[in-house]
C-alpha positions as CSV (number, residue, x, y, z in Angstrom):
1,M,31.7,-24.0,-1.5
2,S,32.8,-23.0,-5.0
3,Q,30.3,-22.4,-7.7
4,E,31.1,-23.4,-11.3
5,K,31.1,-20.4,-13.7
6,T,28.9,-20.8,-16.7
7,Q,31.0,-21.4,-19.8
8,V,30.0,-20.0,-23.2
9,N,29.1,-23.5,-24.4
10,D,26.8,-24.0,-21.5
11,V,24.3,-21.4,-22.9
12,C,21.5,-22.8,-25.0
13,R,20.6,-20.3,-27.8
14,I,17.9,-19.8,-30.3
15,S,19.3,-17.4,-32.9
16,K,17.6,-14.6,-34.8
17,G,15.4,-16.0,-37.7
18,T,14.7,-19.3,-35.9
19,V,11.2,-20.3,-34.7
20,V,10.8,-23.1,-32.2
21,K,7.5,-24.5,-31.2
22,V,7.6,-27.2,-28.4
23,N,5.5,-28.3,-25.5
24,S,8.4,-27.9,-23.0
25,W,12.1,-27.3,-22.7
26,V,13.9,-28.4,-19.6
27,S,17.5,-27.4,-19.0
28,D,20.1,-26.7,-16.3
29,A,21.9,-24.2,-18.6
30,D,21.3,-20.5,-19.2
31,I,19.1,-19.8,-22.2
32,R,19.1,-16.9,-24.7
33,I,16.3,-16.3,-27.1
34,D,17.0,-14.1,-30.1
35,G,14.5,-15.8,-32.4
36,Q,10.9,-16.9,-31.5
37,F,10.1,-19.5,-28.9
38,Y,6.6,-20.9,-28.4
39,G,6.3,-23.3,-25.4
40,N,7.3,-23.6,-21.8
41,I,10.8,-23.4,-20.3
42,N,12.0,-24.8,-17.0
43,T,15.6,-24.1,-16.2
44,S,17.7,-23.6,-13.1
45,G,19.6,-21.1,-15.1
46,R,19.0,-17.6,-16.5
47,V,16.8,-16.8,-19.4
48,V,17.6,-13.8,-21.6
49,I,15.3,-12.5,-24.4
50,G,17.2,-10.5,-26.9
51,E,16.0,-7.2,-28.4
52,K,14.2,-9.0,-31.3
53,G,13.5,-12.1,-29.3
54,L,10.0,-13.5,-28.4
55,I,8.8,-16.0,-25.9
56,V,5.1,-17.0,-25.8
57,G,4.6,-19.5,-23.0
58,D,5.5,-20.1,-19.3
59,V,8.9,-19.9,-17.8
60,Q,10.4,-21.1,-14.5
61,C,14.0,-19.9,-14.0
62,S,16.6,-18.4,-11.7
63,S,16.4,-15.0,-13.4
64,L,14.7,-13.4,-16.4
65,D,16.1,-10.5,-18.5
66,I,13.6,-9.2,-21.1
67,W,15.0,-7.0,-23.8
68,G,12.4,-8.2,-26.4
69,T,8.9,-9.5,-25.9
70,F,7.5,-12.0,-23.4
71,K,3.9,-13.2,-23.3
72,G,3.0,-15.8,-20.6
73,N,3.6,-16.6,-17.0
74,V,6.8,-16.5,-14.9
75,L,8.0,-18.2,-11.8
76,C,11.4,-16.7,-11.0
77,N,13.8,-17.4,-8.1
78,G,15.8,-14.2,-8.6
79,V,15.3,-11.0,-10.5
80,T,12.9,-10.5,-13.3
81,T,14.1,-7.5,-15.3
82,I,12.2,-5.8,-18.0
83,R,14.5,-3.5,-19.9
84,G,13.4,-0.1,-21.3
85,I,12.8,-1.6,-24.8
86,G,11.2,-4.7,-23.4
87,S,7.6,-5.8,-23.3
88,F,5.9,-8.1,-20.7
89,S,2.4,-9.4,-20.9
90,G,1.2,-11.9,-18.3
91,V,1.7,-12.9,-14.7
92,T,4.9,-13.0,-12.8
93,N,5.7,-14.5,-9.4
94,T,9.3,-13.4,-8.7
95,V,11.6,-12.8,-5.7
96,R,12.6,-9.4,-7.1
97,I,11.5,-7.3,-10.1
98,C,13.1,-4.4,-12.0
99,I,11.1,-2.5,-14.6
100,E,13.1,0.2,-16.5
101,V,11.6,3.4,-17.7
102,G,10.1,2.9,-21.1
103,A,9.4,-0.8,-20.6
104,L,5.9,-2.1,-21.3
105,F,4.3,-4.1,-18.4
106,E,0.8,-5.5,-18.9
107,G,-0.4,-7.9,-16.3
108,T,0.2,-8.7,-12.7
109,C,3.2,-9.2,-10.4
110,K,3.5,-10.9,-7.1
111,V,6.8,-10.6,-5.2
112,I,7.4,-13.8,-3.4
113,T,10.0,-15.2,-1.0
114,E,12.6,-17.8,-1.9
115,E,10.6,-20.3,0.2
116,E,7.4,-19.5,-1.7
117,F,9.4,-20.1,-4.9
118,A,10.6,-23.5,-3.7
119,K,7.1,-24.5,-2.8
120,S,5.6,-23.3,-6.1
121,A,8.5,-24.8,-8.1
122,S,7.9,-28.3,-6.6
123,K,4.3,-28.3,-8.0
124,W,4.9,-26.1,-11.0
125,N,2.2,-26.4,-13.7
126,P,2.7,-23.8,-16.3
127,S,-1.0,-23.6,-17.3
128,Q,-2.1,-22.8,-13.8
129,L,0.2,-19.9,-13.0
C-alpha cells in the first residue's frame, strides 16, 4: 500500500507575529506554529512548534515536535519530541518520547501503546486529559 507524501501546500501554518484564539482546530494536515495558538488541536498529522512558537491548549496528533513552548495536554500516536531549546508544561500520553538535553519538561508523561492511543482517541475530550 502506497502512502501519499505530504506536499508543502498540505501544511497548515500560523506564522510568526500571528495570534490565533479558537475553541478547536481539526485537520488531517500537518500543522506548524511559529506564532501563538490558544485552543485545542486535533490532527492525524504532525504538529511542529517553531522556536518562537507557542501552543496553549490540548493537542491530539500523530507526532509532536516542540522547539518553542507548549502548555497543555497531549495525546500522541507517535513520538513527542522536546528539543533542547523547547519547553513543555502539562500532561503527555504518547507512544514514544524524546527529551533532548537542555529541554524544559514540567509535568507528567505516560508512555502508551498504539492500542491505548486508539481507545483514548475515540473518546478524546481535551479538558479531561
